[in-house]
C-alpha positions in Angstrom: 0.0 0.0 0.0 1.3 3.5 -0.9 0.3 6.9 0.1 1.5 10.2 1.6 0.2 9.6 5.1 0.7 6.2 6.8 -2.4 4.6 8.3 -0.4 4.2 11.5 -0.8 7.9 12.5 -3.6 9.6 14.3 -4.6 12.3 11.8 -7.3 14.1 13.7 -4.9 17.0 14.1 -2.5 17.5 11.2 1.0 18.6 12.2 2.2 22.0 11.2 5.0 20.4 9.1 4.7 16.7 8.2 7.8 14.5 8.3 9.4 14.1 4.9 9.1 10.4 5.1 5.4 10.8 4.7 5.9 12.4 1.3 8.1 9.5 0.1 6.2 6.9 -1.9 7.2 3.9 0.3 5.0 1.1 1.5 3.5 1.8 4.9 2.7 -1.8 5.9 4.8 -4.9 5.8 3.5 -8.1 4.1 1.1 -10.3 5.9 3.7 -13.1 6.4 7.3 -12.2 7.3 10.2 -14.8 6.9 11.2 -16.5 10.2 14.2 -14.7 11.6 17.4 -16.6 11.0 15.7 -19.2 8.7 15.3 -17.2 5.5 18.6 -16.9 3.6 17.7 -13.3 2.7 16.6 -12.3 6.2 16.2 -9.4 7.3 15.5 -8.2 3.8 12.2 -8.7 2.0 11.0 -7.5 -1.4 7.8 -5.4 -1.8 7.3 -4.5 -5.4 10.4 -2.6 -6.5 11.5 -2.0 -3.0 14.0 -4.1 -1.0 13.2 -3.5 2.7 15.2 -4.2 5.8 12.4 -5.0 8.2 14.6 -4.3 11.2 15.3 -0.8 10.0 11.9 0.0 8.5 10.0 0.9 11.7 13.2 2.5 13.0 13.4 4.7 10.0 9.8 5.8 10.4 10.3 6.5 14.1 13.5 8.4 13.3 11.7 10.7 10.9 8.9 11.2 13.4 11.3 11.9 16.2 13.0 14.6 14.2 9.6 16.1 13.4 8.7 16.0 17.1 11.9 17.8 18.1 11.5 20.5 15.4 7.8 20.9 16.0 8.4 21.6 19.7 11.1 24.2 18.9 8.8 25.9 16.5 6.0 25.9 19.0 8.2 27.3 21.8 7.2 24.2 23.8 7.8 24.3 27.6 7.1 21.0 29.4 8.0 22.3 32.9 4.4 21.9 34.1 4.9 18.1 33.7 8.0 18.3 35.9 6.1 19.7 38.9 5.9 17.0 41.6 2.5 18.2 42.8 1.0 17.5 39.3 2.9 14.3 38.5 -0.1 12.2 39.6 -1.8 12.9 36.3 0.9 10.7 34.6 -0.6 7.8 36.6 -4.2 8.7 36.1 -4.9 5.6 34.0 -8.5 4.8 34.7 -10.8 7.8 34.9 -14.6 8.0 35.0 -17.4 10.5 34.6 -19.9 10.0 37.4 -23.4 11.2 37.3 -24.3 12.5 40.8 -27.8 11.0 40.3 -26.1 7.5 40.4 -27.7 5.7 43.4 -24.4 4.0 44.1 -23.0 7.5 44.9 -25.9 8.9 46.7 -28.6 7.0 48.6 -31.9 9.0 48.2 -33.6 6.9 50.9 -31.0 7.4 53.6 -30.2 10.9 52.3 -26.4 10.4 52.4 -23.4 10.1 50.1 -22.1 6.5 49.6 -18.7 7.0 48.0 -17.4 3.7 49.4 -20.2 1.7 47.9 -19.6 3.4 44.5 -15.9 2.7 44.5 -16.2 -0.8 45.9 -18.5 -1.7 42.9 -16.0 -0.4 40.4 -13.1 -2.3 42.1 -15.1 -5.5 42.0 -16.1 -5.2 38.3 -13.0 -3.8 36.7 -10.3 -3.0 39.2 -11.3 0.5 40.3 -10.5 4.0 39.1 -7.7 6.5 39.6 -9.9 9.7 39.2 -13.5 10.7 38.9 -15.3 13.6 37.2 -18.2 14.5 39.5 -20.9 15.6 37.0 -23.8 17.6 38.4 -24.8 19.8 35.4 -26.1 18.3 32.1 -28.7 17.1 31.1 -30.9 18.9 33.8 -29.3 22.3 33.4 -31.6 24.7 31.7 -34.9 23.6 33.3 -34.5 26.9 35.1 -31.8 29.6 35.2 -29.5 27.9 37.8 -26.0 28.0 36.3 -23.3 25.4 36.5 -21.9 26.5 39.9 -25.4 27.0 41.4 -26.1 23.4 40.6 -23.0 22.4 42.6 -24.3 24.4 45.5 -27.7 22.6 45.3 -26.1 19.2 45.9 -27.3 17.5 49.2 -25.6 19.3 52.1 -24.6 22.2 49.8 -21.0 22.8 49.1 -20.0 21.4 52.5 -21.7 18.2 51.7 -20.1 18.0 48.2 -16.7 18.8 49.8 -17.1 15.8 52.1 -17.8 13.6 49.1 -14.7 15.0 47.4 -12.6 14.1 50.5 -14.2 10.6 50.6 -12.9 9.9 47.1 -9.5 11.3 47.9 -9.3 9.2 51.1 -9.5 6.2 48.8 -6.7 7.5 46.6 -9.0 8.8 43.8 -8.4 12.2 42.4 -11.4 14.5 41.7 -12.3 16.6 38.7 -15.1 19.2 38.4 -16.6 20.2 35.1 -16.7 23.6 33.3 -19.2 24.4 30.6 -18.1 27.1 28.2 -21.5 26.9 26.5 -23.4 27.9 29.7 -24.2 31.4 28.7 -27.9 31.4 28.8 -28.6 30.8 32.6 -28.0 33.3 35.4 -24.7 35.2 34.9 -21.9 34.3 37.2 -20.8 37.9 37.6 -17.2 36.7 36.9 -15.4 34.8 34.2 -15.8 31.0 34.0 -12.2 30.4 34.9 -12.5 32.4 38.0 -15.9 30.9 39.0 -15.2 27.2 38.2 -11.6 27.2 39.3 -12.6 29.1 42.4 -15.2 26.4 43.1 -12.6 23.7 42.6 -10.3 25.4 45.0 -13.1 25.7 47.6 -13.9 22.1 47.4 -10.3 20.9 47.3 -10.7 19.3 43.9 -7.7 18.1 41.9 -8.6 19.1 38.4 -11.1 20.6 35.9 -12.6 18.9 32.9 -13.4 21.3 30.0 -16.6 20.1 28.5 -16.6 20.6 24.7 -13.2 22.3 24.9 -10.5 21.3 22.4 -8.0 22.7 24.9 -8.8 24.3 28.2 -7.6 28.0 28.1 -4.3 28.6 29.9 -6.0 31.2 32.1 -7.5 28.4 34.1 -4.1 27.1 35.1 -2.9 30.6 35.9 -5.9 31.1 38.2 -5.3 27.8 40.0 -1.6 28.5 40.5 -2.4 32.0 41.8 -4.7 30.4 44.4 -1.9 28.0 45.4 -4.0 25.0 44.3 -2.3 23.8 41.1 -4.6 21.6 39.1 -4.8 19.3 36.1 -6.8 20.5 33.2 -8.5 18.0 30.9 -10.4 19.0 27.8 -13.1 16.7 26.4 -11.8 17.0 22.8 -8.5 16.5 21.1 -6.2 19.5 21.1 -6.6 21.8 18.1 -3.4 23.6 19.1 -0.3 21.6 20.0 1.0 24.4 22.3 -1.9 23.7 24.6 -0.1 20.5 25.6 1.9 22.7 28.0 -0.9 23.2 30.4 -3.5 20.6 29.3 -1.7 17.6 30.9 -4.6 15.3 30.1 -7.1 15.0 27.3 -10.0 12.7 26.5 -9.4 10.9 23.2 -10.9 8.6 20.6 -9.5 5.2 19.6 -8.8 4.2 16.0 -10.7 1.1 14.9 -8.4 0.2 11.9 -6.6 -3.1 12.1 -3.3 -1.3 12.4 -3.6 0.8 15.6 -2.8 4.5 15.2 -0.2 6.3 17.2 -1.5 8.9 19.6 -0.2 12.3 18.4 -0.3 14.1 21.7 1.4 11.2 23.5 4.1 11.1 20.9 4.7 14.8 21.3 4.7 14.7 25.1 5.1 11.1 26.5 4.0 12.3 30.0 0.6 13.6 28.7 -2.2 11.3 29.8 -4.9 10.5 27.2 -8.1 8.9 28.7 -10.0 7.4 25.8 -13.7 8.0 25.8 -16.3 6.0 24.0 -19.5 6.5 26.0 -21.9 4.5 23.8 -19.6 1.6 23.1 -20.8 -1.9 23.9 -17.7 -3.8 22.9 -14.6 -2.0 24.0 -12.0 -4.3 22.5 -10.8 -1.8 19.9 -10.6 0.9 22.6 -8.5 -1.3 24.9 -6.2 -2.5 22.2 -5.5 1.1 21.0 -5.1 2.0 24.6 -2.6 -0.8 25.4 -0.6 -0.2 22.2 -0.2 3.5 23.0 0.2 3.2 26.8 -2.7 5.6 27.4 -5.6 5.6 29.8 -9.3 5.1 29.6 -12.5 6.9 30.7 -14.5 4.1 32.2 -17.9 5.8 31.8 -21.0 3.7 32.3 -23.8 5.9 33.6 -24.3 8.0 30.5 -26.9 10.8 31.3 -28.9 8.3 33.3 -28.6 5.5 30.7 -26.7 2.5 32.1 -24.1 1.3 29.6 -22.4 -1.3 31.7 -19.1 -2.9 30.8 -19.5 -6.5 29.6 -17.8 -9.0 31.9 -15.0 -9.5 29.3 -14.4 -5.8 29.0 -14.3 -5.3 32.7 -11.8 -8.1 33.1 -9.6 -6.8 30.3 -9.5 -3.4 31.9 -8.7 -4.9 35.3 -5.6 -6.7 33.8 -4.4 -3.7 31.7 -4.8 -1.4 34.7 -2.9 -3.8 36.9 0.0 -3.8 34.5 -0.1 0.0 34.2 -0.1 0.5 37.9 3.0 -1.7 38.3 5.0 0.0 35.5 3.9 3.7 35.5 7.4 5.1 34.8 7.8 3.0 31.7 4.5 4.1 30.3 5.5 7.8 30.3 9.0 7.1 29.0 10.2 9.5 26.2 11.9 6.4 24.8 8.5 4.9 23.8 8.8 3.0 20.5 5.5 2.1 18.8 5.7 -0.8 16.3 8.3 -3.0 18.0 9.2 -5.9 15.8 6.1 -8.2 16.0 6.4 -11.3 13.8 2.8 -12.3 13.2 0.2 -10.9 10.9 -2.0 -8.2 12.6 -0.1 -8.5 15.9 1.4 -5.1 17.0 3.6 -4.2 19.9 5.1 -1.1 21.6 8.3 -0.8 23.7 8.4 1.3 26.9 11.9 1.5 28.4 12.8 3.3 31.7 15.2 2.8 34.6 16.6 -0.6 33.5 13.1 -2.0 33.0 11.4 -2.4 29.6 7.7 -3.1 29.1 6.4 -4.4 25.7 2.7 -4.3 25.2 1.2 -6.5 22.5 -2.2 -6.7 20.9 -3.7 -9.3 18.6 -6.0 -7.7 16.2 -7.0 -11.0 14.6 -10.3 -12.7 15.0 -8.5 -15.9 16.0 -5.9 -17.1 18.5 -2.3 -16.6 17.5 0.5 -18.8 18.9 4.2 -19.3 18.2 6.9 -16.7 18.1 5.5 -13.2 18.5 8.2 -10.7 19.2 11.9 -10.2 18.6 13.7 -7.6 20.7 17.3 -6.4 21.3 18.8 -8.4 24.1 21.1 -7.2 26.9 23.3 -9.7 28.7 21.9 -10.6 32.1 18.4 -9.4 31.4 15.5 -11.4 32.9 12.2 -11.7 31.1 8.6 -12.2 32.4 5.3 -12.8 30.7 3.5 -9.9 32.5 0.1 -10.8 31.1 0.2 -14.4 32.5 2.4 -13.7 35.5 5.3 -16.2 34.7 9.0 -16.0 33.9 10.0 -16.3 30.2 12.9 -18.0 28.6 13.3 -16.5 25.1 15.3 -17.9 22.2 18.5 -15.9 22.2 20.5 -15.2 19.1 23.7 -13.3 18.4 26.2 -11.6 20.8 26.8 -8.0 22.0 24.9 -5.2 20.4 23.4 -7.5 17.8 21.9 -10.0 20.3 18.1 -10.6 20.1 15.5 -12.3 22.2 12.5 -14.0 20.5 9.4 -14.8 22.5 6.9 -17.6 22.0 3.5 -16.6 23.3 -0.2 -17.5 22.8 -2.4 -14.6 22.2 -6.2 -14.9 22.6 -8.6 -13.9 19.9 -8.6 -10.1 20.0 -6.4 -10.5 23.0 -3.4 -9.0 24.7 0.1 -9.8 25.8 2.8 -8.1 27.8 6.5 -8.8 28.3 8.8 -7.2 30.9 12.5 -7.2 30.7 14.5 -6.4 33.8 18.2 -5.6 33.3 20.9 -7.2 35.5 21.2 -5.6 38.9 17.8 -3.9 38.7 15.2 -4.6 41.3 11.5 -4.0 40.7 9.4 -3.3 43.9 6.4 -5.5 44.3 7.3 -7.7 41.3 6.5 -11.0 43.1 3.1 -9.8 44.2 2.4 -8.4 40.8 3.3 -11.7 39.0 1.2 -13.7 41.5 -1.8 -11.4 40.9 -1.5 -11.6 37.1 -1.0 -15.4 37.3 -4.2 -15.7 39.3 -6.1 -13.6 36.8 -4.7 -15.5 33.9 -6.1 -18.8 35.2 -9.3 -17.7 33.6 -8.7 -16.5 30.0 -10.6 -13.5 28.7 -12.6 -15.9 26.5 -14.2 -17.4 29.6 -15.9 -14.0 30.4 -19.1 -13.1 28.6 -18.9 -10.3 26.0 -22.7 -10.1 25.9 -24.1 -6.6 26.6 -27.5 -6.4 28.3 -29.6 -3.3 29.0 -30.6 -2.5 32.6 -34.4 -3.0 33.2 -36.3 -0.1 34.6 -39.3 -0.1 37.0 -42.1 2.5 37.1 -42.9 3.5 40.7 -46.4 2.5 41.7 -48.9 5.2 42.4 -51.5 4.1 45.0 -55.1 4.7 44.0 -57.1 7.3 46.0 -60.5 6.8 47.5 -63.0 7.0 44.7 -65.3 9.9 44.2 -68.7 9.8 42.6 -68.5 13.4 41.3 -65.8 15.9 40.5 -64.3 17.4 43.7 -64.1 21.1 43.9 -61.6 22.5 41.4 -61.4 19.3 39.4 -62.5 18.2 35.9 -64.1 14.9 35.1 -62.2 12.8 32.5 -64.5 10.1 31.0 -63.5 6.5 30.3 -62.5 5.8 26.7 -60.0 4.3 24.4 -56.8 6.3 24.1 -53.6 6.0 21.9 -50.8 6.8 24.3 -48.1 7.9 21.9 -45.1 9.8 23.3 -41.4 10.2 22.5 -38.5 11.3 24.7 -36.6 14.4 23.6 -33.3 13.8 25.2 -30.4 15.4 23.3 -28.3 12.3 23.3 -28.8 8.5 23.2 -30.1 7.9 19.7 -32.7 5.1 19.8 -30.6 2.7 21.9 -32.1 0.1 24.2 -32.7 1.4 27.8 -33.1 4.9 26.5 -35.7 7.1 28.0 -38.3 5.1 30.0 -39.6 1.6 30.3 -43.4 1.4 30.8 -44.9 -1.7 32.5 -45.9 -3.2 29.2 -42.5 -2.8 27.6 -39.6 -5.3 27.7 -36.9 -2.6 27.9 -36.6 1.2 28.0 -36.8 3.0 24.6 -37.2 6.5 23.2 -40.5 6.1 21.4 -43.6 4.6 23.0 -47.0 3.6 21.7 -49.9 1.8 23.3 -53.7 1.6 22.9 -55.2 2.0 26.3 -58.6 1.6 27.8 -58.8 4.6 30.2 -60.8 4.4 33.3 -62.6 7.6 34.4 -60.8 10.0 36.8 -60.8 13.6 38.0 -57.9 15.9 37.4 -57.2 19.4 38.8 -58.4 22.0 36.4 -55.4 24.1 37.1 -51.9 23.4 38.5 -51.7 23.6 42.3 -51.3 27.2 43.2 -49.2 28.9 45.9 -52.3 29.7 47.9 -53.4 26.1 47.9 -49.9 24.9 48.9 -49.9 27.5 51.7 -53.2 26.1 53.0 -51.6 22.6 53.0 -48.6 23.8 55.0 -50.7 25.6 57.6 -53.0 22.6 58.0 -50.4 19.8 58.0 -47.3 21.4 59.4 -45.3 19.7 56.6 -41.6 20.3 56.7 -39.3 18.4 54.3 -36.3 16.6 55.7 -34.2 18.3 53.0 -35.4 21.9 52.9 -32.8 23.4 50.5 -34.6 25.4 47.7 -38.0 24.5 49.2 -40.4 27.2 48.1 -37.4 29.3 47.2 -39.5 32.2 45.7 -41.6 32.6 48.8 -41.0 35.4 51.3 -41.0 34.5 55.1 -43.0 31.3 54.6 -45.7 32.8 52.4 -46.2 33.5 48.7 -45.1 36.9 47.4 -47.9 39.4 47.2 -49.7 38.9 43.9 -48.4 35.3 43.5 -51.2 33.5 45.2 -52.8 32.3 42.0 -49.6 31.3 40.3 -48.5 27.7 40.1 -46.4 26.6 43.1 -42.8 25.8 42.1 -39.6 24.9 43.9 -41.3 21.7 45.1 -39.8 18.3 44.8 -41.6 15.1 43.8 -41.7 14.2 47.5 -43.2 17.6 48.3 -45.9 17.2 45.6 -46.8 13.7 46.8 -47.1 15.0 50.4 -49.6 17.7 49.3 -51.5 15.1 47.2 -51.8 12.7 50.1 -53.0 15.5 52.4 -55.6 16.5 49.9 -56.8 12.9 49.4 -55.4 12.9 45.8 -52.4 11.6 44.0 -50.1 12.6 41.1 -51.2 11.5 37.7 -49.8 8.7 35.7 -48.2 10.2 32.6 -50.8 8.7 30.3 -53.6 10.2 32.4 -52.0 13.6 32.1 -51.7 13.2 28.3 -55.2 11.9 27.9 -56.6 14.9 29.9 -54.6 17.2 27.7 -55.1 15.6 24.4 -58.4 13.9 24.3 -58.9 11.1 21.8 -57.9 12.8 18.5 -54.1 12.8 18.9 -53.8 16.5 18.7 -50.3 18.0 19.2 -51.5 20.8 21.6 -54.4 21.1 24.0 -56.1 23.5 21.6 -55.3 21.8 18.3 -52.4 20.8 15.9 -50.7 24.2 15.5 -48.7 26.1 18.0 -50.4 29.3 19.1 -48.2 31.6 21.2 -51.3 33.8 22.1 -52.8 31.1 24.3 -49.7 30.4 26.5 -47.4 32.6 28.6 -44.9 34.7 26.7 -41.6 32.8 26.3 -38.7 34.0 28.4 -35.3 33.8 26.6 -33.5 35.9 29.2 -31.1 34.9 31.9 -33.4 35.5 34.9 -36.6 33.7 35.7 -39.8 35.7 35.3 -42.9 34.9 37.5 -45.1 32.2 36.0 -48.5 33.4 34.7 -51.6 32.9 36.9 -53.0 29.5 36.3 -56.2 30.9 34.8 -54.6 33.5 32.6 -55.0 31.6 29.3 -58.5 30.0 29.0 -58.1 29.7 25.2 -55.4 27.1 25.9 -57.9 24.6 27.5 -57.9 20.9 26.5 -61.0 19.2 24.9 -62.0 18.3 28.5 -61.6 21.9 29.8 -58.3 21.3 31.7 -56.2 24.6 31.8 -52.6 25.6 32.1 -51.2 22.4 30.7 -48.6 23.7 28.3 -45.9 26.5 28.4 -46.2 27.9 31.9 -44.4 25.4 34.2 -43.4 21.8 33.8 -45.5 19.2 35.7 -44.5 16.1 37.7 -46.0 12.8 36.6 -44.6 9.3 36.7 -41.3 8.2 38.3 -39.0 5.5 37.0 -35.9 3.8 38.4 -33.3 1.2 37.6 -30.5 -0.1 39.8 -28.5 3.1 39.2 -30.7 6.0 38.3 -34.1 7.6 39.1 -35.9 9.9 36.7 -39.3 11.5 36.3 -41.4 12.1 33.2 -42.1 15.8 33.0 -45.0 17.2 30.9 -46.1 20.4 29.4 -42.8 22.3 29.1 -42.4 25.8 30.5 -42.0 29.4 29.4 -38.3 29.5 30.1 -36.1 28.9 27.1 -32.4 29.7 27.8 -30.4 30.7 24.7 -26.8 30.1 23.5 -26.7 26.3 23.5 -28.6 23.2 22.4 -27.3 21.3 25.5 -29.9 22.9 27.8 -32.9 20.8 29.0 -35.1 20.7 25.9 -38.6 21.8 25.8 -41.6 19.5 25.3 -44.6 21.7 24.6 -46.0 19.1 22.2 -48.4 16.5 23.7 -46.5 13.6 22.1 -43.3 14.5 23.8 -41.9 14.4 27.3 -38.8 15.4 29.2 -36.7 13.0 31.2 -35.6 14.7 34.4 -32.9 12.9 36.4 -33.5 12.7 40.2 -31.0 12.9 42.9 -32.3 14.6 46.0 -35.0 17.3 46.7 -32.4 20.0 47.2 -31.3 19.6 43.6 -34.5 18.3 42.0 -36.6 21.4 43.0 -36.9 23.9 40.2 -38.4 27.3 39.7 -40.1 26.1 36.5 -41.6 22.8 37.8 -45.0 22.4 39.5 -47.8 19.8 39.6 -51.5 19.0 39.5 -53.4 16.1 41.1 -55.8 13.3 40.3 -58.6 11.5 42.1 -60.0 8.1 41.0 -63.6 8.0 39.9 -66.1 5.6 41.2 
């Protein structure tokens, strides 16, 4: 194969000046079958077309050209790697397994006990894939934008406030796990911070004692973030989500997320080649078979973002993937200095077709990582390496000593290794020079030997979605006629057709919600339903009605943060009595309903009451009419909701009012093992600008919002209210 750019290079970011070798029409891959070293009379030369190639020098020539380019490129860029030299930041060079953690994950926070459960969260990850080195605590998207709370306000709304969040940060750090916080450069539509993002977010990270900042959507976190953290005497690691678009940013972005190549020949990570101490954590959130990721990772000596709870959708590692990551991470944690060695050599001399290796030498110890890209097991001689007198070798993947076939003397001596590599499997060899001692080597070999007793093929690679359960809603005492303020909804056949409008997730299994009649969660839902009669509040529950409930019941929530946040001194503001009550959690709404002898509606009841039987898109018909709903608010501050009876022209066929465009309304709750969420209906008047990542509106009656639930303090919103239902006799 010929061409100007070898397939063995990550081309997402093109170098300023490409190595001359790339412009030379030489073949960029060797033939499928190489002659056996020492047995072919022409070895080490092979013929490819008109070229006579020395296979021992071919990869060396490619690396030499690339090494020259790296050196020249750094000079041109004025590269300064001193930040990587700083001892207080050196931990990033061992940050191999990273994760993004949704704060709504029930393994992190127990909503029943009302407490953080960091140990439970970490114990689960250690059990399934060997644990993590760092965590990104994610408290923002996808809920941000339901009201005007900005990214730092949402951190303050975590259970226990910032003090509670700080204790959670410390609980991770106590277990040796470093903590990142997110920054959202796109969050310019919610309440203004009153300061620049780098001051607000870095200041928050300093206050909480975090170790780093993840730059969501950034292709390089701006240097000013690092300057601010240094000035605060809290130096941090900065980690953009995207690949760097400017190589100079390597100087202060000491980590990045990255993407793996899926070609048979694994690509070389450009940023790691430029700066071997830079840590790439590969991210592939929707992947269900991570073999390509792990092989690219192992070949390049980079890390991984072990992200499973993706916006409330559980994308669990398969058993095989979990076990593969455990073994890779165990090797990484034993040989961290080798993996950041500037002497890294990709494409060490592998002898089998579609088997690739890299060499990582440091301090008299050399690690070779090997990946088998074939769809079958490969055995026999796999790797030939330069040999040094007195060097000991170990099969690091299987935890046993190795005796290679030695050839030659002095500088020309080689060692050839005979290994068996599983289908799409891995191998690792460690060479220890004479007189060098490796701390913990015996324990490491014993651990790897124990793991190797069960080959990867014995672990299932099958991916299964996590089933959800809809939380039961207990029926009320039946009523023979409509209670005061309620509307009678008759029995009838109804086509319940609704789609989730989440920004991400495609149409994957376990997306959105799983209704009781469905086998698994999905984005689009349809069911013909025989509706029983019921009564529903004509209007959303008002501030005056909720005040009456509080006075009569003495209700006080256990978690009172943000409870009735827009009231003054325990009462609605003057003139707000007939506006829908907001800043109430699902638990608060249920407490009111129970006191009133009512309940919250099932989602399909809400939709039936709003839509009738003709499938209309809005309560008043099929066309949006901005004159029959509150005026939309595109500003950065919340405006008061309209009175519940302000728009009678927006009534449904049954006469139900204030259904769409004023405030969202609580309906059904769902949960799986890791996440709780509620189906919100009706949308609101608040539409923040500047980004499509904000919580999307669902004004149409065939759409709903999925609102992730954590705790009342964070769940309450200034644009979220409710109405109630009573069962009919």
